[in-house]
ZAMARGU-4260 file (C-alpha; in steps of 0.2 Angstrom, whole numbers, plus 5000, padded with zeros to 4 digits):
<rodrens>
0) 5732/5510/5655 | 5735/5494/5666 | 5726/5494/5682 | 5717/5483/5695 | 5700/5479/5690
5) 5683/5478/5699 | 5676/5466/5686 | 5671/5450/5695 | 5679/5438/5683 | 5696/5446/5681
10) 5710/5455/5691 | 5718/5468/5679 | 5715/5476/5662 | 5727/5480/5648 | 5723/5491/5634
15) 5735/5492/5620 | 5720/5497/5610 | 5706/5509/5615 | 5691/5514/5606 | 5678/5504/5596
20) 5662/5506/5585 | 5645/5498/5588 | 5639/5483/5579 | 5624/5476/5588 | 5612/5480/5602
25) 5624/5474/5615 | 5634/5490/5611 | 5620/5502/5614 | 5625/5508/5631 | 5643/5504/5630
30) 5652/5507/5647 | 5669/5509/5638 | 5662/5523/5628 | 5655/5532/5643 | 5672/5530/5652
35) 5682/5535/5637 | 5672/5551/5635 | 5674/5555/5653 | 5693/5552/5653 | 5694/5563/5637
40) 5685/5577/5647 | 5697/5575/5661 | 5711/5578/5649 | 5718/5560/5649 | 5730/5560/5635
45) 5726/5542/5631 | 5709/5547/5626 | 5712/5563/5616 | 5703/5554/5602 | 5688/5550/5613
50) 5681/5533/5608 | 5689/5533/5591 | 5700/5517/5589 | 5718/5521/5594 | 5733/5510/5595
55) 5745/5512/5610 | 5761/5503/5605 | 5770/5509/5619 | 5759/5498/5630 | 5762/5482/5621
60) 5775/5476/5634 | 5766/5482/5649 | 5761/5465/5656 | 5779/5459/5656 | 5783/5472/5670
65) 5770/5464/5681 | 5779/5450/5691 | 5764/5444/5701 | 5753/5432/5691 | 5736/5440/5686
70) 5721/5436/5676 | 5721/5451/5663 | 5706/5457/5653 | 5714/5461/5636 | 5707/5477/5629
75) 5693/5481/5641 | 5691/5498/5632 | 5691/5491/5614 | 5690/5475/5603 | 5706/5467/5598
80) 5698/5460/5583 | 5690/5476/5577 | 5693/5478/5558 | 5704/5493/5560 | 5717/5484/5571
85) 5730/5478/5559 | 5733/5460/5560 | 5752/5463/5563 | 5747/5473/5578 | 5736/5459/5584
90) 5751/5447/5582 | 5762/5459/5593 | 5749/5458/5607 | 5750/5439/5606 | 5769/5440/5606
95) 5768/5448/5623 | 5755/5435/5630 | 5767/5421/5624 | 5781/5429/5633 | 5771/5433/5649
100) 5766/5415/5653 | 5764/5418/5671 | 5748/5428/5668 | 5732/5422/5661 | 5725/5433/5647
105) 5706/5434/5644 | 5701/5441/5627 | 5683/5445/5623 | 5676/5450/5606 | 5660/5453/5597
110) 5670/5450/5580 | 5673/5432/5580 | 5672/5431/5562 | 5688/5440/5561 | 5695/5431/5575
115) 5692/5415/5567 | 5699/5421/5550 | 5716/5426/5558 | 5717/5412/5571 | 5729/5402/5561
120) 5741/5416/5560 | 5742/5417/5579 | 5750/5407/5593 | 5738/5400/5606 | 5748/5397/5622
125) 5738/5389/5636 | 5738/5406/5646 | 5727/5414/5633 | 5708/5412/5635 | 5697/5417/5620
130) 5679/5423/5622 | 5664/5429/5613 | 5651/5442/5618 | 5634/5436/5615 | 5619/5446/5621
135) 5604/5438/5613 | 5598/5424/5602 | 5600/5435/5587 | 5620/5434/5588 | 5623/5416/5593
140) 5631/5414/5576 | 5647/5422/5584 | 5649/5406/5594 | 5652/5395/5579 | 5667/5405/5575
145) 5674/5404/5593 | 5672/5385/5593 | 5685/5384/5579 | 5698/5394/5588 | 5712/5383/5596
150) 5712/5392/5613 | 5714/5381/5628 | 5699/5390/5636 | 5684/5396/5626 | 5671/5406/5635
155) 5655/5416/5632 | 5651/5433/5640 | 5632/5433/5639 | 5631/5451/5645 | 5621/5462/5644
160) 5608/5448/5643 | 5594/5456/5632 | 5583/5442/5629 | 5580/5423/5631 | 5593/5411/5622
165) 5583/5395/5622 | 5597/5386/5613 | 5615/5391/5618 | 5628/5382/5608 | 5640/5376/5621
170) 5650/5362/5613 | 5668/5366/5615 | 5664/5380/5627 | 5672/5379/5644 | 5664/5394/5653
175) 5649/5405/5652 | 5648/5422/5661 | 5630/5430/5662 | 5624/5447/5668 | 5612/5461/5666
180) 5616/5478/5660 | 5621/5492/5672 | 5622/5511/5672 | 5612/5525/5663 | 5598/5518/5652
185) 5601/5500/5658 | 5588/5488/5650 | 5580/5476/5662 | 5584/5457/5662 | 5571/5444/5666
190) 5577/5431/5679 | 5570/5417/5668 | 5583/5422/5655 | 5597/5419/5667 | 5590/5403/5673
195) 5589/5397/5655 | 5607/5400/5653 | 5612/5393/5670 | 5602/5377/5667 | 5610/5374/5650
200) 5627/5376/5657 | 5623/5364/5672 | 5615/5351/5659 | 5631/5351/5649 | 5644/5352/5662
205) 5650/5370/5658 | 5656/5381/5672 | 5643/5395/5675 | 5647/5413/5682 | 5633/5425/5686
210) 5641/5442/5686 | 5627/5454/5691 | 5609/5458/5690 | 5614/5476/5684 | 5603/5491/5684
215) 5607/5509/5690 | 5614/5502/5707 | 5622/5485/5702 | 5630/5483/5719 | 5614/5485/5728
220) 5606/5472/5716 | 5620/5460/5719 | 5623/5444/5710 | 5614/5430/5720 | 5603/5419/5709
225) 5591/5407/5717 | 5599/5408/5734 | 5617/5406/5729 | 5631/5415/5721 | 5636/5406/5705
230) 5655/5409/5703 | 5661/5394/5694 | 5678/5394/5684 | 5683/5384/5669 | 5691/5367/5673
235) 5709/5369/5665 | 5711/5350/5665 | 5694/5347/5655 | 5699/5361/5643 | 5716/5353/5640
240) 5707/5337/5636 | 5696/5344/5622
</rodrens>
């Protein structure tokens, strides 16, 4: 439940919660759902419930046992701000992140409405980055809630990018990750959609990270955009100055 990760923008995953439910088009081909069902079929006890939301309190302290500093994706197999995750439990996750200051924790949610509503109940140490998943122009309202959260680094995961986003609100946003969908049933991504995101980031001084073109063979498709690999990281000095 804690492992090295092949995700380009992180180094490890930590899943004190597994399972989720779909709320928008970005969830249609959820990789976590596919993986959960595969692990369930393999008899992994953590996934006895398949992709039903499940708490794993015995894993709450896991990052404290990792001595080497890592960037850790929190709940790669769920959404910490899912309505079925008790607020008290979210607080326990944050307690661990406060104690494990040698790590950097990256939280990503589609439910920024709840994240924004409970943000005042949570500590926000500098090692906790808060992100919103925004797959299309239809869900950009998620960003407004993120912009109210007092995380040192606020970021967007524009993946899977399902359409053009002509006006991406990036005020108070320090980092944008973009990428196409991968795996079975992957929906195609127009290169112009990616350029539109990149150009808005460049114009506003926001770090831009292009993760992948996606498709059935994402490794073969690579991540080169217009002759270069975009792998920018947020400026912590700039974020601290906000």
